[in-house]
N, C-alpha and C positions, 0 to 999 in steps of 0.2 A: 334503313331500319325497320324490323318487322314489328307488328303489333301482336298484342295476345288475343286470342280468341277462345271462349268457353265452348266447349261441346258438353250438352246436357243429354243424357240417355233417358227417355222417357217411353213409358208403357203405351200404348195405343188406347187410349181411354180418355174420354171426354171429360175436360176440367183440366189436364194435366198441364197444359201450354198455360193456362190462366193462373195454375198455381205458382209458376215460375214467375209470372210477370207480377203476380202480388207480392211474392217476398222481395224481389229485385226493388218494386215501387214503394213498399213500406219501410225500405232501407236506404231510399235517397239514390238509388242505381238507375241510372239512365242507359236505355239500349239506344246504341247508334245504329247497328243494322244486324239483322239476323236472318236466318235461313232454316227451313224444316225439311229435312230428308225422312224418309218413314219405308218401313218395312213391313211386312204384314203383323209382328209381333210388338214391333217398337219403333221409336223415331229418334233422330238425333236433331236437336234444336242447337245451332250454332250461333253465337252470339258475340257482337263487337259490344263491348259496355265500359262505362265510368267507373272508376275506382275496381278492377278486375280482382284485385286480391280480396276485397270485402265481398265483391259477390259470391267468390269461391267459397269463402267461408260460410256465409248466409246459406247458400244453397245445398252445400254438404251438411251443415247443421239440420238442416229441412229433410236430410234423408236423400237428396239427389245425387246421382253420380256424375261429376263433373270432372272433366279433362282439360288441361291448358294446351293448348296449340299455337306456333309461332305462324302468321299469315302475313300477308304483305297486303297492303291496301292501297290501289293506285287511283289517282284523279286524274280524268284526261277530260278535254273536249267533250262534250255530249253533240257530236255531230256523226252524221252516217261515216264509217269508215276508222273513225279514230283507234277504235278498239281492236278492230282489225290488225292496223298495222302493227300495234304493240304485240297482239298475241304471234305475229309472222316473226317479229324479230326474237322473241322469246323461243318460238318453235325452232327457228333457224340455230340457233345455239342448244340445242337438246335439253331444254326446260320443259318439263311435262307438269302439265296443270292437274292435281289430283281432283280438285273440285274447285267452284267459283260462284260467288253470287254478287249480283251488282244493285245500284240505286242511282238514279239521277237525282241532282239538285241544280235546276235552272240551266245554266251554261256547263254545267260540269257532271261528269259521270263518275260514279266512285265505284270501283271494282274490287271486291277481298279474292284473292287468288291464295291458295296452298300448292306452292311449287315444290318438286322433289330436291330441288338445290336453292335455298332462299338466298344465300351470299351470292352466287352466281347468278341469281335473278335480280339482286338489286345492284348489282353491277352493269347488267344490260339495260336496265329499266334507266340507268342514269343518261345514256344515250338518247331515250325515247321521248317523244311530247307528250309529258306526262310528270306528275310530281307525286312523291310517296307520303302519304298521311302516315304520321305516328303517332303515338299516345299523347 
């Protein structure tokens, strides 16, 4: 199963990320993971949050451009080579990963990926040494 990710477009300006976190915090929405990508003029803040629909609503009400995207969150052993084996299996099956970001929690590593074919990706991951995180 895939999960929903928020992509928020922000001007490259001091305090813009903090505005997003304040709005989410005031509304009781917790961030599980995030990644920031930037260009010269703007950035894209990607978030995995609790209460996705509520987050979209409060951010759009505050005039942020928000987009929802389906992504896959993999949990695998936090040991050398574990992720490499999973990525190799995906590559062997022509799964292209548009982007990814990761974080570790003790013995587990969590990796958020945006594959070109989510359904095929999930089928392949079913035979790998990992689990799929769901909402």
